[in-house]
N, C-alpha and C positions, 0 to 999 in steps of 0.2 A: 359197606358199599359206597368209594364217594365219586358217583356218577348219577347224568338222569335218570332219573325212571321210569317204565311206561306209562304212555298215559289213556291206555285204554280199562286202568283198574282206578278203583277207590284208594286216595289214601289220605294219612292223618299222619300228624307229629305229635309224637310223642315225649318229645323231650326240645331246648332248645338250651345252649350253651356258649359260651366266650371266645374257646378255646376250643380248635379241630382235635385237640389231643384228647378233652374230655367227650367230647361225641364220638370220637373211633373207641373211646374205652367203654363206652356206653355199646357202641355194637358190636361190642366183644360179647357180650353177654346177651343180646339177640340173636350172635351167629351159635352161640353153644345150645340154644334152643332149637336154631335151625329157623328160626325170622328172619328173610330177606329184608333188607333194609339199607335206605341211602338216607345220604349227608347231604345237605343241600346246603348253600351259603345264602343266608340271608340279611346282610348288612343290618347292626354288626355282627349277628348269632350265627352261630351251625345249629343244621336242624335238624336233628333225628327224626326221621320217617321211614312209617311201616305199610305196608297194608289194611285196611281199615279192617280186613278178616280178621288182624292179629293184634287188633289194637289194648283189649282186655288184658290179654295174659302178657304183651309186650308191658303193659302200662305194672301191673304185679311185680311182674322181675325186676325191674327195674326200679322200684319201691325198695324192692327188698335190695337192692345193689346198695341203695342210696344210704338207707339204716344202716348195712357192714358198713359203709366206709364210714360212718359216722364214730362207727366204736372201735374201729382200728386203732391199735397203737398211733401217736405220734411220729413220724421219724428224724428223727435229728440231722436236719441237712449241715455240709459241711458249713462252719463258723468261715469265712472269711474275714482276716485282719485285715484293717488299713497297708496296703504295703510300705515297710520303709524300705529306702532304696541305701539308706548307711549302710548296713551291713554290708552290701554287692557292691559299696564301695570299698568297705574295709578291704572284702574279700577279693576284690580286683588288684589291692594297693600290698595284698600277702604276696600275690602269687604274683604281680609284677617284682618284687623287692627277690625275693626265693631265683626266678629270672636276671635277675643283674648278678646276684650272689654266684651265681652258678655260674655266668659267664667270667665274672671278674674273680673266682677262686674254682678254677678248672676240678681243682683238685676234689670239691667236695662230694662231684658224682662217683667217684672210689670207696665214701664214704656214706651216701645215702641211697645206693639205688638199690634195689627190693635183689640180692640174690640170692634165690631159693635153699641151697644146699649149708648157705649160714642161719638166716632165718629158722631153719628146721633144724639141723642138724650140731648149730652152735648158739640158739638161742636171743640169735641178734634179730629181736621184737620191732627194732625200733627202723627198722627197713622199712617195714609194712606201712608208718608212716610217711620220714623221708622223703619214700620215693615219690610220694603223690605231689612233693614238687617240682621235680625235675623232670625236666622235657628235653626230644632232640635237638631238637631246631627250633623254629623261632614259627614258622605253620604249626608245629604239634601246638607249641603253643598258646597260641591263639585260636588253633580250635579246642581249645579244651576249656578256657577260658570263656569264650563265649554259647559254647554248649554246657557249658556246669553252671553260669552265673544263669542263661535261661531257665532250667528245670528249679532254679536254688532259687527263682524269686516266685516260683507256682509253693513252691514249701513255705517260703517265709511267709505267704499270705492264711499259707492252711494251719502251720503249727507255731506264726511268729518267729523271730530271727535264733533264740538260743536253742531249742530244738528243734529248726532245721540242719542250723551250720552242725552239729553236732554229729547230728544221725547221719550226715552225707560226708563226714571225717570219719567216725566207725564203718561206715558200710565203706568206705575205699581200701582201710585198712584192714577188717578182714577179709575184703577180699581179692588184697594183694597176701593175706595169708593162707587164704586158701589156697589161690592161684602158687604158693612157692609150696604150699604140701602138697599141691601134684604133680607137681617139677621138681619134687624134695631130692631125685635122686639122677636129676642130669646139671649139665653147666645151661641153667638157667638165670636170664638178669632181667629185668622189668623196670620203667618208670615210664613217669606220664599220671595227669593227676583223673586219665579218661576212667581207670576204675574205681573212682567217685563221683564221676560224671556218668558214670551206668549208673554206681549204686544211688543216684538222685532220681534217676529214671522211676526204678525199682521203688524206691520209697514211693512213690507218686500210682505208682498201677499199685503198688500192694494197700496205701491206702485208702484208694480208691473200691481194689477190689472189699476191705474188712467194712467198707460203708455202705455195698448193699450186698454184701451177705449178711448182714446185723439187720434188714430190713426181708421180709418175708414178700415184700411185693417187688424186692429188686433181684428175690432170690433166685430167679428162675436162670436156668441152665447159661443159656445165651448171652443173659444180661451178668453172668458171673464173666464168662466166657469175653467177652468185649473188651473190657480193660486190661484184661491178658494179651489177647491177640494181639492189640495196637503197642501195646507195651514192648512185643518179643519182636513185632514189624519195625517199628525204632529200632532196639538193639538190634536184628541183623543188618537193618538198611545206613545206621551212623557206628556200628560195632564193629563189620566185615574187616573195612580196608583193604587193602591187598598188599602183598608181598613184599613192593616198595621200602611201602611206609613198615614193615616188618612190627605192624600190626599184633598185639599182643591176646588174639580172640578171647584167650580161656581168664583172662582176666576181665576184662569186661562181661563175659556169663557169669561168675565168680561175684561182681559188684555189683550186677544185675538182680542175682537171683537174691544174696542177702537184704540189700533192698526190699524185696520183695516182702520177706518176712518181718522187716525192724518196722517199715513200713507202716505193716498190719497191726504191729504191736504197738508203735506210736499212737496211731488213731484212737487205739482201745482205750490206753488210759493218757492223752493230756491231758486229758478236763481234772484228772486227779492228781496230777504234778501243778503243784503250791508257784504260785508267781516267783520265789524267791527261786526257788530250785532253777527256775526257764533264766532266770535272769543269768546266771549260776552258769548254768550251759554253753549261755552266748561267750562266756572266757572261759569254758575249757575245752571247745574248739582249738581256739589258736595256741592256745597251751600246752595242749598234748602234739602241737608240733613242731613246740620250739624246744618243749622236755626231750622229745624224740632226739631233735640235732643237736641240742647240747648232749645227750648220751651219746650221738652217733659221733662226735667230732671229739670227745675221752679218747676215742682209740682202743 
């Protein structure tokens, strides 16, 4: 209870804490016992206060809580690496180069767009990759560039540039392949980096979900639902588009879904990945796009 207490009763302090969250956490222990309590600001601390009649049992339970807290395994917090903007500039340059080439060589659109029937029935797998580099117009290109770099910046800090960019490219390509399978018997065509953009969003949400799931103290239902709910809200808000822009909703959905599972997997395994493989992953991401385009232009 973060409020003033009645003045006609005797009260005692049972704890002083540096942060409000600490006082509230201990207050939950007292609430579970049915003990009324108040949190009072006494600078620089937050004081947990109870009626004098409850002092003894409150002190006993809080002492037990502190002992249990010390025995809890330490949960590894996400290790945020220093953000290296080099990979972001490189990614922007690569996307800009493909945008230039697409306009300089309009025939590239036919070679690279994700035609569902060809991907599934004719085995043209490369289209799942090449379609990520093509855009309908300048506004489409800029929107994907800005959103993609924003989500990528968080992933680069969390996983390093190698794992982050490889996961983004793979989630986008896998999302395009699943989207092609979904539309395999229909005349469906898809282009744009948005599948990878929402793959990146899914990677962030999946990674956070794994962190919370791996700790007994954040494994409660609402703490697990929170990142998923936030991700789905962003997917609905950013990924819905409108009929005029012919937004491929299913491509966004598949990219996000693949990202969820991939994000949880990468977060679980990233510490086991040798530094050399991480560096190789940084080269693998653009190399996959180049190999896909090489295969596409072979005809």
